N, C-alpha and C positions, 0 to 999 in steps of 0.2 A: 175237060171242057173241050168240046168240038170245035174245030177250026171256024166253021161258020157262025158258031155262038161267040167265039172270041172276037171276030171281025165286026159283028153287030154290036157287042159291048164297046169296043174301041170306037166304033163310028159314033154310038150315042154319047160316050164320053167326050169325044172331040166336039160334038155339036153342042153339047152342055157347056163345055168350057169356052168354046167360041162365043156362044150367047152370052154368057157371063162376062166375058172379056170384053164384048162389044158394049154391054150396059154399063161397064165400069168407066168407059170413055165418054159417055153421054155428060154434057154439062148439067149441073144441078138446075133444077127449076127454081127461078127466082121471081117471086111476084112484084110487079112494078109497084113502087110506092107512089099511089095517086093521091093521097092526102094532101089537102090544101091547108097549110098551116095559118092560123090567125096570128100567132106569136112564134117566132124562131127561137126566143130566149124566154125564160120565166119571167112574166112580168109582175109577179108578186113576191119576188124574192125579198125576204126581210120585212114584208108588209105584215104587221101584227094582226089586223083585222082579218086578211086573206089567210093567215096561218091559223087562225081560230076556226074560219070557215072550213078550212082544209081539214082540221082536226075533226070537226063535226061530219064532215063528208065521209073521212076515213073510217070512222066509228060506225056509220051506216052502211057502208059498201065494202070495205076492205079488210075490217077487223076480223070478220068471221073466219078468214082464211089466214090472214098474216098476223093476227094478235099484235101485241106490242113489240115483240122481239122474235117473231117468226113462229109458225105453227105448222099448219098443212101447207101453207106456202112460205117462201122465204122472208127472212127478216129484211124488209125494205130499206130500213136505215143503213144497212151494210151492202146495199146493192153497189156494184161496179158500174152499172148504167147510169149516165148522168143525162140531164136535159132532155132533147128530143129522143135520144135512143131509149130512155126509160119511158117516156110518153108514148113511144110507138107500141110498146107492149101493152100499156093500159088503153090505148085506143083500138089496137088490133086484136088483143089477146095473144095467147100463145098456143099454137097447135100442139097436140099431144100432151098437154096439161090440163088442168081445171081452170086455168086462167082465162075468164071471159074478155071478150071485147066490150069495152065500155063505150064506144062511139054510139051515139044516139041515145044512150042512157044518161051520160053526163056531158056537159058541154065541155069544149076544151078549156074554157076558163076555169071551171070546176075541177078539171083534172089537174091544172097547173097549181090550183090552190091545194090539192091534195098533195102534190109534189113539194109545194113550199112547206107544208107541214112535216113531210118526211125529212126534208133537208134542214129543218130547224133544229138548233141545239135542244137537247132535252132540258126541261127545267130542273 
């Protein structure tokens, strides 16, 4: 390889590495959580009527992906996300997955009822 070609390759490589290194030091983009909560904790925990309504809602909205013990989506009864952390995923959806945002389709109360059903012990 000629000297000028080597210099050009070295310059291009240095530029690419410098650009990649510059990008690696950029802070990750974090979207602000602007959701205004009606309830900071589950208002329906242990409420048999709410759990039954949550089951009905789960069957009509969540079951197609999550099934009873996971399917295309994970088993929600084994989720490590609890309370508002779980609800944020339901409200906002999860980018890069098939999980849609339910905000505007279900009320927050309906979502908490679904969560109550998921958290309730199996019969």
